[in-house]
C-alpha positions as CSV (number, residue, x, y, z in Angstrom):
1,X,188.2,90.5,136.2
2,X,185.5,88.0,137.3
3,X,183.0,89.5,139.7
4,X,180.9,87.3,142.0
5,X,177.6,89.1,141.1
6,X,176.1,91.4,138.5
7,X,176.7,95.2,138.7
8,X,173.5,95.9,136.7
9,X,170.6,97.8,138.4
10,X,168.0,95.6,136.7
11,X,168.1,91.9,137.6
12,X,168.8,89.5,134.8
13,X,168.5,85.7,135.2
14,X,171.4,84.1,133.4
15,X,172.4,80.9,135.3
16,X,175.6,80.3,133.3
17,X,176.7,83.9,132.9
18,X,180.1,85.1,134.0
19,X,180.0,88.6,135.4
20,X,183.1,90.8,135.0
21,X,184.3,94.2,136.3
22,X,185.5,96.9,133.9
23,X,189.3,97.2,134.0
24,X,190.1,98.4,130.5
25,X,188.5,100.1,127.5
26,X,189.1,98.8,124.0
27,X,189.9,101.5,121.5
28,X,188.2,100.4,118.2
29,X,187.9,102.3,114.9
30,X,185.1,101.6,112.4
31,X,183.7,103.0,109.2
32,X,180.0,102.4,109.7
33,X,177.3,100.6,111.6
34,X,175.3,98.0,109.7
35,X,171.5,97.9,109.9
36,X,171.9,94.8,112.2
37,X,173.8,96.9,114.7
38,X,177.2,95.4,113.7
39,X,180.4,97.4,113.1
40,X,181.7,97.5,109.5
41,X,185.4,97.6,108.7
42,X,186.3,97.6,112.4
43,X,189.9,97.4,113.7
44,X,191.3,97.1,117.2
45,X,193.6,100.0,118.2
46,X,194.6,99.0,121.7
47,X,193.5,99.1,125.4
48,X,193.3,102.0,127.8
49,X,192.4,102.3,131.5
50,X,189.1,104.0,132.5
C-alpha cells in the first residue's frame, strides 16, 4: 500500500521514491547467501500477514 511519507527514523532524500506500508510478509526459502549479499537458489513460498 502506498504511503504519503517515509516511515524511516532517519531521513533519506529520494525525490522519485514510492514509500509503502507493510501489509504482507513474503515467505522465501533459499540455500545460501552469496558474497554479494544475494540469495542463492531462492524460491517464493507464499504470502502471510504480519
